[in-house]
N, C-alpha and C positions, 0 to 999 in steps of 0.2 A: 605393549608399546604405547607411546604417548598418543594424545588425541590427534585428530585430523588437522592437516595444515590448511591455512587459508589458501583458497584457490588462486588468489592474486599474489601470494607470497612467492618471491623468487627463490629457486632452489639454491641451497648452500653449495659453495665451491667444493669440489672433491679435494681431499688432502692428498698431496703427492708424495710426501715423505715424512719422516719423524721430526724434521725441523719445523715443518708446518704444524704438526701435531703439538709440539711443545711451544710453538710460536717463537722459535729462535730467530726467525727472519724479520721480526718486527718488534715484539714485546720485550719484556725483561727476561734475560737468560735465567734458566733454572739455577737454584743455589743448592750445592751439595752440602748435606748436613748429616750428622750421625745422631741427632736427637731422636728420642722415641716418639711414637704417635701421641702418647699421653701428654708429653711435654710441649708438643708443637701447637701453637695457637693458629686459628684461621687467619689467613693473610691473602692479599692479592698477588703475592709473588708465587711463582711456580717453584716449589721446593722439592728437591729430590732427596729422599731420606732412606735410611737403611731399615728394612722391616724384617721381623721374624717370619720365616717361611711358614711355620706351622700355624700362624695366626691368619693366614690368607684364605679366602673362600673363593672357589671357582664361580664364574658368572653363571647365574641360575638357568639361563636359556642359551647357553653356549652351543652354537649350531655346527661347530667344526670338530673334526676328528683330530685327536692329538697324534703327534709323531710316534712312530714305532720303528723297530728294527734298526737298520744302519743309520737312518737319518737322526734318530734319537741318540744313538750311541755316539755319533759324530758331535752332536751338540754337547753331550755330557763331557767328552774329552776336551772340547774347546773351552768349556767353563772351568774344568779342572786346571787347565794350563793358563788361562787368561782371565778367568772370572766372568761375571755377567757384565758385558760392556754397554748394553742398551737397557736402561731402566724399564721395568714393567710399569703399567698404568693401572691404578686401582681407584675405586670410588668409595667414599665413606657412606655407610648406611647405619647410622647410629654407632654401635660398638663394632660393627662388622666392616671389614675391609675386603671388598669384592673385586676380583681381578677382571679387568676389561681387556688388557693386552698383555700377553706374556705367559699364557698358560703352559706353553711348551718350555719356556725358560725356567719357570717355577718347577716343573716336573724334572727337568734335567738337573737343576740345581739341587733338588732333593737327592737324586741318584748320585750326584757328585759330593754329597755329604756337606753341603753348605747350610749354615744355620740362618743366614740373613741374605737379603737380595735388595739391590737398589730399586727404588720405586718412586713414582710421581703420584701423589695423592690428589684426587680431584674432589671438590666439595659440591654439593647440591646438583648432582647429575641425575636427570630424569631417566626412567627406564628406556624411553625412546632414544635419547641421546647416548645412553650406555650401549645400546645395540649398534648405533652408528660407529662408535669407537671399536667395538668388537669386529664388525664386518670390515670397516675400512682398513684397520691395521692388518687383518689377515690378507686383504687384497694387496697390500704393500709388499707382503712377504712371498706370495706365490700367485701364479696366474689363475684366472677364472677357469681356463680350459682344463687345468690340472685338478680341479675340485671334484668331489663326489656329487652325485645327483642331489642329495639332500642339502649339501652345502651351497650348490648353485641356486637351489630353490630359495634358501634363506637370503642369499645376496640379492637375487632378483626381487623378492618380496619387499626387502628394505628399500631398494632403489626405486621400485615402483611407487611406494608410498611417499618417499622423501623427495624424489627428483622430478616426477611427472605431475604436471597440473592436470585437472580433470579433462580439459580439452585435448591435451596431447596424448592421453592414454585411451581415447575412445575406441580405437581399433582393437586394443588388447582386451578391453572390456567386452567388445563385441565377440571376440574369439572365445571369451569365457562363457558368454551366453550360448554360443554354438556348442560348447562342450556340455553345457547343462541340458540343452534340448536339441540334439543334433538333427532329429528327424524334421524339425520345423524350419531348419535352415539349409536343407540340402539344395545345392545349386544356386544359393543366394550369395551375393557379395555382402561384405560387412558394411554397415551404414556409417555415416559421418562425413564431414567435409573432406574433400580430396587433400587440401593443403594440410589439415590436421593429421590425416591418416599418413601421408608421406613423411611429415616431420617426425611423427612418433616412430614410425618404422625405421627411419634413418637413424634416429637416436638409439633405438634398440640395437640396430646393426652395428653402430659404432661402439656401443657400450659392451655388448655381449657377443656380437657376431651371430645372432640368432634371429629367426623369423618371429614375427609377433605372435603367431599361433603357438610357437614353442615357448615363448615367454608366458603365454596364458596357461600352458600345461604345467610349467614349473610353478606358477602361482597356485595352481590346484594341488600339486605335489606337496607344497609347503603346508597344506591343511592336514596332512597325515599326522597321526600321533607319533610320538618319539619312538615307540616300540616297532612301528612298521618301517620307518626310514632305513634302519640297518639292513633289512631284507632287500630293499631297493638298491642300496649301495653295494651289497655283496653280489647282486645279480640273481638272488633267489626269487625276486619279484621283478617282472618286466616293467619298463617305464610306462607303457600303455595301461597295464593292469593297475599300476600305482595311481595313475590319473583317475581311473574309474573308481577305485576304492576311496579316493579322497572325498567322494560325494556321500559316503556313509558318515553318520554323525559319530561323535566321539565315543559314545557308549557302544555303538555297533562295532566300531573299529577295535575297541578293547575286547569285545566278545570274540571277534575274529582272531585276534592275536592269541587269546587263550585257547581257542580251538586248534590253531596251527601248532602251538607248542605242546598241547596235551596229546594230540593224536598224530603229530609229525606229518601234517598235511601241507599242501602247497596251493598256490592260487595262480591259474593261468588266465588268459583274457576271457575265455568263455565263462569260467567260474566267476570272475570279477563282474562281468555283465549281469549274470544271474543274481549275484549278491546285491548289486545296485538296483535292479528291478524289484526285488523283494523289499528293499529299503524304501523305495519310492511308494510302495503299496502298504507300508507300515506292517510288513509281514516277516521282517528279519529278526530272528531270535536265535538262541543257542542251538536249538534243534534244527532249524532250517539252514543255519550256517554249516553245521556238521554234515547234513545231507547233501548240500551243494558241493562242499569240498571233497567229500568222500565219493561223490558220483552216484549216490543212492537216491537222489531226487528223481521222482518219476516225471518224465516228460512225454508229451504226445509224440508219437512217432512221426518223423518228417520224411518226406520223399526226397531222398538224396540223388541228384543226377549222377549218372555214370560218366566218368571222365576217361577218355582214351588217350594214351600217350603213344606217339609215333615210335616205331621200332628203332629208328636211328637215335632218337633222344634217349630212349630207355637203355640202349646199348652203350651210350656215351657215359652214363652215370652209374649203371648197375651191372653186376656180374651175372652171368647166365645161371649160376648155381645159388644165387641169393634167394632166400625164402620170401614169400609175400609179406610176412610179418616184418622182416628186416627192411624191406623196401618201404613199407608203410611208415615205420618209425623214422626213417631218413627223410621222407617227404614231410612228415609232421614237424620235425626239427627245422627243416629248411623254411617251412611256412611260418613257424614261430619267429625265426630270426628275421625274415622278410618284414612281417607286420610290426615287429618291435622297432625295427629301423624306420619304418614309415611313421610310427608314432613320434619318434624323436626328431626326425627331420622336419 
């Protein structure tokens, strides 16, 4: 993304609809034309042209999952009967035309056997501004609550960098420090002036309906490599475990993915903690990753306290003929669900 914003710079206004995006409420209206890209000369006018679909390139860091199933089928049928009503947005990168908004429309148009698609071409768009277009246009089309974890992380990371001044995000930064060194912050309140803390938390609540500690965790999740994010979105990787794994460097995360895929292994919270501790001690490699995930890592025996469950509670949830193994598996699943929810809330 682009460089850091000036701390005194006012945040840009959010775009509310496509009229704002095309500047239809103030500037010159777009002009519809059928000229080719090669024929069109750079101009200050917003020109909507017809582009060959096969010449378009997806945004290189697109963080959103494309439509599937019924939603995609409905879009295909709509395009077959009515065409593409809303132009896509692309930016010019030399000879490349990169899609900023309209990845789903392009995919549906291909399935509808269209050769061309209406498009608005933007010139001289930086990587940072390109990401703003990608995220903002996706937020126009669907709610934040409906997004996958990795998509929410991308949205929060963008808005955190673009919309929050340094002072207004102090409490979120403090939450990140707590995630980095939790034992040093046990029982301590986050630092920062009260008015800054409240303002930032109110802004987060209005924008995402999330607590600042959850925003901090999503910012950490955004540090996962692209190969790990699908595991989080599919539920194979718990949210809390994903936060912990985000502290592994890129090389370690890639080694982890290779081990998971090669040996069909999984990561729970206990294993994620072990991986992070080995990483902090610079002792995480292919061998230690496999031993941790496979459960063959040798640990010093711990004295585990005996927990007794009252007969009434036991009878409420378990049958008299259930084996001890079945009961233990149920308890473990219940605890996993409980602590995963604690991490998200």
